Phi, psi and omega in degrees: 000155178258131186242131170266110185248125186242134185242098185267103185250189186289320186251345183202147167258121177252141178225139179229148173263103186249132185268187188308321182268014190070015173284141181275116176267349174179161189205167179190141179231131185236119181289151181233148182246135170249157182229138176278145178231112185059218189275331194236354180265142181226111183232164177220160179271116184294326174305319187290323175298308175303320177300318182287327162310305179301309184294309179304308185302308187300323186286320177300313177302314180299322178286338179283325185073017193230159174265143178268145176256345186190158180239141172236149184223120167255154189221167187295339180094283192254015177269132189232168179201159167259141185203161185271121185289334188282311190254348184079359192286128180284142192253347183222152162307157170281126181268107199285156190293341181280345181300130183251000188294348173275011172309331182288320176302316184291318180298325177291327177287322181296337181277358176271119189308133174084337194294314185299321172308315180293321178295316174300316180296324174291312197257339182086358185247148170289150184282107179207152178288358175297320186290177192272326191289322169306322169303315181296317172298318183295316179301319176293327186278340188236343183238307175202151174263357181281160165077190168248155181249124178216170163292160188308323185299325187290319181297310181309304178305311173305316177299319178289347177095015187266013175098183176257092188204156167223171186257165183298321175293322172297317182299330184278005172261359182278329195079020170249349186256140172293114183299327175289324188263337187060041169238156181295139183263127181294320183293325178290315178297318177298320179305321182260010176069031176253131181282117173300340170300337181266357181274159182281163173298139175269118182254163161307156179279335181240091179206153174277111185271351181158202180228149173227137177244031184286334189239351183213166181283334176260137177306139175238147177285140171273105198240350177231125177220139178190161175282153197305315191283329176293318176306325183287320172308312180301308181302331177276001173082021186276074186262332179265150179307134179099343181286132191234152172219150167226134174257128178245108178234234169304322169240184170245128182236116182263125179231140177233119184290135184247354182097203192274354177248140177278128175267118178284110187289144180242358186246029174091356176274178173245160172248139185217168167282130183276309174202159180237124184234121179058036178081355190247122187271146162246137182246165178212160173258154183210152175209154186217146174252109188306317183241116177239266176306326186288334179286316173301320172294338179286317175307319182281323181291330182276349179087009175288320169252151178273328179213162176300322174290000169269012184301307185285315182306319179283311186285336180271002173273005172239157180275335172209192187272004175058042174079001176277140184231127172246125173260119187272065183250043181295336173245027187084174180243140180266221178298158345278007192260325175050063180242075190293342180267359178302153174234154185293169182218141169235107185238169176086013180287142178217176182288340174272002180295130173243169181310317188303315181308307182295319181293312178303320180293324175308306184297322185283329186283326173298314183297310182303325177292324176288331183283333172299315174300315178299325172288329174289322183292319171307320185285326179290326185278339184077022178207146184280157169291143180254343172201168177228121170275140180228149172209176188109174190291332181293338177288003170287343190270112174294338179291310181294315177304320181289319176301320179297306185297321176299312180288324176286335185062034183209155180300137166248120185262126186267118177308130177307328175237144178294345192256056179298319185302312175302308177307320181287319172306314181301317177305316183298317181297329179295313180302312181308323186259355173090010174299326175235150183261327180234158170308312179302323183281334182284326177281106181247142176072039183258015180293145181291146176275329181207160182232124181252115175267162178287143182245014182227155178290168182284331176290328183288317177299320182290330176299310182298312185286339173295314183300318184287324176300322176297321176287332175294315185295330183300307181297322181291330178285314176312321185287321183286340186272000000 
């Protein structure tokens, strides 16, 4: 069967028509814009997001010259909006996952003795404005009390005609879901002032959630729904406990499958539903670097790079970073530090510093941040990771991949396609329609296209990580002072 798989992301909506063997029959990508609001706000136009879904899906079908048998949708995860259920009209901008304006909501809850620990125990997530529930509360208190407030997937599905629903993986990113039962938690909802009766139904990730005629004259089943990073985890074949992947897009997102039991993290990561199939959940640990691709775009915005694809040419012109260290906290720090007020740092500059040193330091700073997440995951699992599968637009950079393998001191396996999220959503649609019976059968073509091995010694990797941690401590201390 052919699946029209749509990945509605932060900076673009991508659509692929995926064939029986996970071959891409056609694709399209439509840029979407975010806008900053003050120092901490990041918003998007919901109608632009929906229009990009329609445009990307229609263009992908035209490019493929094929018919689709089902539709799948992957979403941003923690981005929220208020909207009118009767008309589907958005009542607010979409508050993007990078938005930090809900920090005050989190601070208020932290002042209640035991509240933060209780919420983390229920949901598996630390109390942080990154997640959807604080944003939902902030939106209610500052923008509107009308309509319903949901993550963007529910609104997009409703506009496509597929009902009022979210999937268990996306719901687990709200901080409103009981991680063990995968149902809305009344205690968590009460803490954030959210009426659970207004929230969408929580469905499996592989289920026919409804039908849509948005792309074809005949209705197609919407049969695969998931948050973007978990869809990529599935596409890369990370089905067994300990399997790990990192997606390098606007941010960098490391996920590690933990199996049928939710591991409550003790090292600063969060725990989520990876996917729920037939009512049974598979879980994962995850951590995020908020600025990865956005850090490269920052380099272009400041004039250090002329274009993002110059990263390797500029950084590869020097043998090392020349003592320059970059901490990619341009939008605060996520796991394992959870410091939304942190700011980025570029240290070690001297008269001999050249453009290539700065560019290389940015690549190494992203890789070092991911290496910290991998170490935290290993601590929670009680065993080191043995390899890391990677996908996303930044995996085109050999400079970044080599830095990642060097600092991890383990092989980095590059996904055959940079579109793992869409491929994972397509796999879920195969399961949802009955075209595949198991996750292993649904995931096709997950073999690595290339393997990047470490090129430096473990001692040198330790030295580089020590220097990075020192710079990281500096910005954390500045925030605390």
